[in-house]
C-alpha positions in Angstrom: -0.2 0.1 -0.1 2.7 2.4 0.8 4.5 1.9 -2.7 1.0 2.8 -4.3 0.3 5.8 -2.0 3.9 7.4 -2.6 2.9 6.7 -6.5 -0.5 8.6 -6.1 1.1 11.3 -4.0 3.9 11.8 -6.8 6.4 11.7 -4.1 9.6 9.3 -3.4 9.3 6.2 -1.4 11.7 8.0 1.1 10.0 11.0 1.4 7.0 9.0 2.4 8.4 6.7 4.9 10.0 9.7 6.5 6.9 11.4 7.2 5.6 7.8 8.3 8.4 7.2 10.7 8.2 10.8 12.3 11.2 12.0 10.9 9.9 14.6 8.6 6.7 17.0 8.9 3.7 17.3 6.6 4.4 20.4 4.7 1.5 22.5 3.5 2.6 21.3 0.2 2.4 17.5 1.4 -1.0 18.4 2.9 -2.3 19.5 -0.2 -1.1 16.0 -1.7 -2.5 14.2 1.1 -6.0 15.8 0.9 -6.4 15.2 -2.8 -5.2 11.4 -2.5 -6.7 10.3 0.7 -9.3 13.1 1.7 -9.6 15.1 4.6 -8.9 19.0 4.1 -5.5 20.1 4.1 -6.1 22.2 7.2 -7.0 19.0 8.9 -3.5 17.2 7.9 -1.6 20.3 8.8 -3.5 20.5 12.3 -2.6 16.8 13.0 1.2 17.7 12.4 0.8 20.5 14.7 -1.0 18.4 17.5 1.5 16.1 17.3 4.4 18.5 17.3 2.9 20.1 20.3 2.6 16.6 21.9 6.7 15.6 21.2 7.5 18.9 22.5 5.3 18.6 25.5 7.5 15.3 26.1 10.7 17.4 26.2 10.6 20.7 27.2 10.7 21.2 31.0 8.5 24.6 32.1 9.4 24.6 35.7 11.2 28.0 36.0 9.1 29.6 33.6 6.4 31.9 35.5 3.5 33.6 34.4 3.3 37.2 33.5 0.6 39.7 34.7 -0.2 42.0 32.0 -2.1 45.3 32.5 -4.1 47.5 30.6 -2.3 50.8 29.7 
């Protein structure tokens, strides 16, 4: 199935493999390709990528020393 998908997307097998293994991100261009080949909107593909990126970041970023800033109206 992966071979058929990379052909339908018009990308190299290695490109699709990097996305599937999480070593490459879904770009806006790839989101358009995925949308046409598989359905869902390009925005939904990019939103899924963004959600994954945020989840990955939460696993590694330490926020213990980050404090809140109180904003006041001028």
